N, C-alpha and C positions, 0 to 999 in steps of 0.2 A: 219256718214254723209250720208244723203239720196241721191239717184241718182237724176240727173237733170230731170225735167219734159220733156217728149218727145212730140214734136209738128211736125206735117207733113204740109208742105206748098206745095200746088199744084197750079202752075201759069205758063202759057205759055210765058209770057213776061219775058225774061231773066233778064233784068235790074231791074224790079220791084221785081221779085222773089229773086234776090241776095240781094236787099235792105232789104226786109222783113227778110230774113235769118240772115243777119248781125245784124239787130235790136234785134231779138230774142236771137241770140247768145250772144250779149252783156248783155242781161238781165239774162243770166245764163241758158237758155233752151237748150235742146239737139234737134237739128233740122234736119229733113230729108226733102229732096225736090224732086219734080217731075214736069215734064213739061206738062203733060196732064192727063186727068182723068183715062185713062187706066193704066198708070204707077203709078198714085197716089193710085188707088184701090189696085193694087198688093202690093204696099208698106204698105198700111194700114192693109191688111189682113196678110201679112208676119210678121209684127211687129207692133201690134196695138198701136197707139199713144194715148196720153191723150187728144189731141185736133187736129182738122183738120182745116186749113185755105185754102180755095179753090176758085179759079176763076170760073166763070160760062161759059163764051165763050172760049172754047179750042178745038183744033183739036183732032181727034181720038175718044174722049169721052168728052162730056161737063160735067160741074159740077153737073147739075141736074141728069144725068144718073149715075154718080159716086155715088152721095148721095143715090139714089134709090137702087143701088146694095149693097152699104155698109150697109144701114139700113136693107136689107133683109138677111144679113149674121149674124151669131151668134156672131162673135167677134166684129163686128162694129155697132151693133144695138144701143148702148148707147154712142158712142163716140161723144162728143160735136163737132159741125160743124159750122164754120163761113164762109159765102159766101162773096166773093169780086166781085164787078161788077160795070161797068159804067152805067148799067141800073138802072134807078130810078123810073120806072113806078110801080104803086101800084100792078099791076097784076104780075110783075116779082118777087117782094118781096113776095107776097102771094103764088106764085108757089113754091118758095124755102121753105117757112115755112110749106106748106102743105106736102112737102116731108120729113120734120123732121129737117130742119135747125134750129140752135139755135140763130143765129144772122146774121146780114147783114150789111156790110160796103160798102159804095159807093166810087168809085174812082173819084178823088184823095182823100186820107184821111191823116189826121195828124198822126204822130207817136204816140202821146198821145191817139188818138182815138183807134188805133190798140191795144195798150197795155192795155187800160181800158177794151176793149172787151175781150181780152185774159184772163185777171185776173178775170173778171166777170164770164166767162164761166167755168174757172177752179174752182173758188170758189163755183159756183152752183153744179158742178160735185162732189166736195168734200162733200158738204152738203147732196146731194142725197145719196152718198155712206155711209155717217155716219148715215143717217136716216135708210137705209136698214140694216146696221150693227146693229143698236140699235134694230130694229125689230127682227132680227135673235137672238140676245142676249136675248131679252125679252121672245121670244118663247122657247129658250133653258132653260132659268131660270124656266119658268113655268113647263116644262117637268121634270127638275131635282127635283123640289119640290115634284112631284108625284112619280118619279122613285124609290127612296129607299123604300118607303112604299109598292108600288105595287110589287116590287121584293121580299122583305123580308117577307111580310105577307103570301104568299103561302108556302115559304120555312119554315117558323116557324111552319106552320100547318103540313107539311110533317115530319119535325124533331120531333115535339111533338107527333104526332100520332105513329111514329115508336117507340119512347121511351115508350109510354103507352102500345103499343102492346107487346113489349118485356117484360115489367114488369108484365103484365097480364098473359102472357104465362108462365113466370117463376113461378109466384105464383100458377098457376094451375098445374104446373109440366108437361106442354106440350110444351117444347121448344127444339125440336130436333136440331142437329147440322146444318142441311141444312137450317132450318128456321132461326136459329140464324145468320147464315152467310148472308142470304138475308137481314135481318133487319140491320145488320152491314153495308152491301153494301149501303142500302138506306141512312143510317146515314152518311157514309163517302162521298157519292156522294152529299148529301145535303150540307154538310160542304164545299165541294169544290165549289159547285155552289154558295153558299153564298159568298165565298171569291172572286170568279170571278165577282159577281154582285157588291160587295163592291169596288173592284178595278176599274171597269168600271165607276161607279158613281163618284169615286174620280178623275179619269182621266178627265171625262167630266167637273167636277167642276173646276179643275185646268186649263183646256183649256178655259173655259168660263171666269174665273177670269183674264186670260191674254189678253182677247180681249176687244177692245174699252174702254180702261182705267178701266177695271173691278177692283173690290175690292179684293185684295189679302191678306188683313190683317188677315183673318181667317186661313191662312196657315203660318203665321209668329209667331214665339215664340222665344224670345232671351234667353230662359232658365233661370237659368243654369240647366244642367243635368250631371250626372256622366257618363263619357264615358265608364268606365269599366263595370258599372252595366248594362247600356243599351246594350252594345255590347255582354256581356255574356248572358243576357236574350234573346236577339234576336237570337244569334247563337244556344243556347241550345234548344230553342223552335223549331226552324227549323230543327235541327238535330233529335229531337224526332219525329217531324211530318213526316220526310222522313225515319224514322227508321234507322238512320245512326249515332248514337251517338259516335260509335267507330271511325268514320272517322273525327270527329271534332277535330281540333288541335288549341287550344287557347294558344298563347304565353303570357308571362307576359305583362300586360297592365299598362300603366301609370295611376297613381291616380290623375286625374284632372277633372275639369268641363269644359264643352263646352257651347258656346253661342247658343245652339239649344235646344228647349224643348224636354223633354223625349219622349213624344208621337210621334212627328215627327221624331226624331232621331231613335227611335226604328223601326218605319215604314220603313225609308230609309234603315236601316241595314238589316231588315228582308227580304225585297224584293231582296236585293243583295245576301244575304246568301242563300235564296231560289233558286235563279238562279244557284248559285255555286253547290248546291246539285242536282238540276234538270238536269244540263248539264254535270254531271260527274257520273260515275258508282260506285256502292257499292264497298268499298275497296279502293277507291281513296280518299286521304286526302283533306279536305277543311280547309285551314290554315288562321288564322286571327292574325294580329299583328298591332302595332301602333308605330308611331315615332313622337316625337315633333319636329316641325320646326318653329323656331321663335315664333310668337304669334298664330300659328296654330298647329294642329295635323293631321297627315296623317294616316288613317286607311287602311290597305291592306287586301283584301279578295281574296285569290287565290285558284284555283282548278286545277286539272290535268285531266279535261274532254275533250270535243270535241274541245275546243279552239275557237278562233275567229281570222280572218285576220285583218290587219290594215284597209283594205277597208271596211270590215263589221263594224268594230268599228266606223269608221268615218261616216257611213251611218245609225247608229242606230236611229230608229224613232218608234212612237207608231204603234201597230198592225203589226209589222214586226218581223218575226222569220226566221233567216237565216237557210237554209237547213232543213226546217220543215219536209218535207216528208222523207228525208233521215234519220233524227234522231228521228222521231216519237214524236215530242215535243207536249206538252199540254199547254193550256192556251191561252191568247189573245195577248201576247207579250207586256204587259203594265207595268210590274214590274220595269224594268230599267228606263223607261220613267217617271214613277211616282217618283221613287227615285231621279232622276236627277232634276225634276221640283221642288220637295219639298226642295231639297238641295239648289237650286239656289235662292229660295225665302227666305232662311235663311242664306244667305251670305256664302254658302258652295258650294262645287264642287264635281262632281262625274265623273270619267273618267274610261273607260274600255279599255284594251289593251291586245294583245297577251302576253302570259307568256313564258319566255325562258324555253325551255325543254318541252313545250306543255301545253295546257290549257289556261286559261285566268286569268287576275288579275284586280281587280277593286280598284281604289284609291278614298277614300272619304276624302276630305280635309275640316276640320272643324275649325271654330274660337274658340280659347280657352279663358277662363276667368281667368285673372291673379289675384294673391293674395289669 
C-alpha cells in the first residue's frame, strides 16, 4: 500500500485553513498546515510536499514571496502550487502565474472546485514525472545498446593479441619465463575486466527493466533445470577459478528439477559461490548443501571467511562493499545484487546472514517442479 499524498496548506485564516485540511484529510491526503508564508516555506523545505495550497495575503511573508523563494530552491522548484485569494484582478492572477504558480482559486470556492484543482495538478505532476522517467529510460536503453559492444571490442582485441604473441614467441623459441608471466598477466587481467564489464551491463539492464514498467521477460525462464548439475558446475568452475578446489565441500544433492532456467540459475549460484571464495582465505572450506522444503528447495552456501553482521546483511545494495579498505576487496560489489535480482524475477529468493561460528551463509530458495 502506497503512502498518502502529502499536501501543504498555507493560510492565515484559521477557520478556512481548518476546513481545507479537513476536506483533504477526508479525501485520504496527508496534510501539513502553516499560518504564514515564512512557516510554510520552512515546512516545504523540511519535508517537500507533492502539492502546496497557499493564500496570497498573509502576515510575515505573503504567498508571492513564499513562491518566489520556493521556486529558487532545489527541493521546491517543481512542486505544484495553487494560490488562494479573494483578489480577482487579472494583474493579480498574472503576477502569480509569472512567479510559477500552477493554478489560482478565488475565495470563496466550492469544495468540488478545490478537489478538481488538486487532482488536476497532481495528475499533471504525475504525467510530467512519467515523461521525464521515460526520457531517462530511453537514454539508458540507448547507452546499453552500445555499451556491451564498446566494452568487449577492445577487450577481445587485447586478449586476441596476447594469445597470438604467446603462440608466435613459442613457435620461435623466444618465450622466456618473465615474458610468459607478463602475457599471462595480460590475459588474466583481461578476463577479469571482461567479467566486470559483463556484470556491470547486466546490473544496468536489470535496473532498467525494473523501472517505469520495463520489460523483465528476458530475465525470466521457468526452466526446468537440474539443480544438482547447475550447482555442481557453478561451484566447481568458481573453485578452479580461485584455485581452491580442495576447499570446495559439496554435500549430497537432491536429484530434482527447479523452475528456473539453467542459464540464470547457474549465474545466480556462481555469483554467490564466487563471493564465498572471495571473502574467505585459502584453506577455509566453502560448503554447499540443499534441503527440500514443501514445493521448494533451499540451497545453502556457507563459508568461514570474514563474515557479515546482521546490520550489513540488511543493508546490502549495489556498489557497496562492507569494510572494503580493511579487507582489500576487489570488484564492484554487484554480484550479490545481481543474484538477488535474477532470483526475484524467477520466483526465487536469496538471503544472506551471519553464520554461527563465523563466516556467512547464503540461502537460495528455489521453486521445484513436481513429478
